[in-house]
C-alpha angles and dihedrals in degrees: 000000000000121000134195126213115219113196127204132182115230109217101172137075091216102104094197091066094067090044092054092047089051088054090052091050092048089054087054095054106274109143107192141011143207119200139186128173092273106024141050125194120193124193124212137167109263092233092055095050120107112173096199093052095051092043091052091050091054091048089055095042105121097218132072125226104067118101131176117243105173150288129254137178114255122230114254111271140168093253094186090054089048090052094047090055093052101041110088127186119261124220114194119187121196136165088258095052145290129292126203120197113192145145128242091256095058117107137195094027125179121246118262138178090236123028121191122189114210127184093184104182103175097325121116118250120069094140093251097102116086093237092054091049090050092051094046091051092050092048088056089056095046125083109250105163111122092355130138107230132194120201109195118195086012099179104177090000090242094142095047090046092055090047090053091045088054092055108276109160095216136004129197115198118197131186135159092218117082089205088061096045092050090048090048091054090050092051092048089054092047090054092045092228126155131198091048113122125193124207130187112220143047133282090308091076094064096089094053131080087016121206094185127021129203114162087340092300124110114244126205133189093210131024119194120194122172099170127110137295099260096048090046092053091049098043102036092094090057092047089052093048093057093041117100118235106272090023127132131244115197116190136177139150097101140086130264088251088064095057097094092049094051094040091053090050091049092050091056088057096053095261123137126203114251100173143337135201138180140203127184091347092308117117143207127201127195116200132183124211110237101179142014116279 
């Protein structure tokens, strides 16, 4: 399969700008990225590349500091081999126990209370990104035994898999990208876990193939959403509507500067802040539903 490398110059010290542009490129089909302080390279299958579409997205991008430099064809490589060389295991230690994230090809691994096998391909969620680490840590501190869990924007399904490992009764994983949902199914099989369902789509799929019904609306004890600020602001009312009273909403994928905006939105929905954490300017918020919405 032939790949193209799209190169951009980074002309800003605001690190979130490049991160947001990478998210835009990912939504347009780019599968992996390389970044330095001054340059960003995005990789996309040649058949998926449309110059006008990506150029228009950059023209509408609301932040300054990203400028297009050019596109070139990549030499043919064994991309899976390249990925295997770069993906290192992650060992996360918390007061509630230890978590090991690794791939099938990793050897001589340490013992951990919870082991998750991930064959990530190009889907987001290996545990290396600060937001994933924040969510994994909060899942370890949240009661999961016997719970119904929803993992929105699941990527590799790493969050849902840890929830199931920690005793969640059922998990529903949702993503709009078919690459992610196929990868999620593969990872579920690798971990030999049952009662984990994968759905392709957005929030509109939550009222179909119901696991639990209450007035014809699915209800969950825990909702996990590691997405981005704008989607969280738009979809938080839906997350709240399917959350049981007393249930927990864990969100990440945004910066510390966005905390007041998201907290204010949550308060209008009857959610109260339980805890928050941050890592490398990224943030995580844990809310609890206090009343029916």
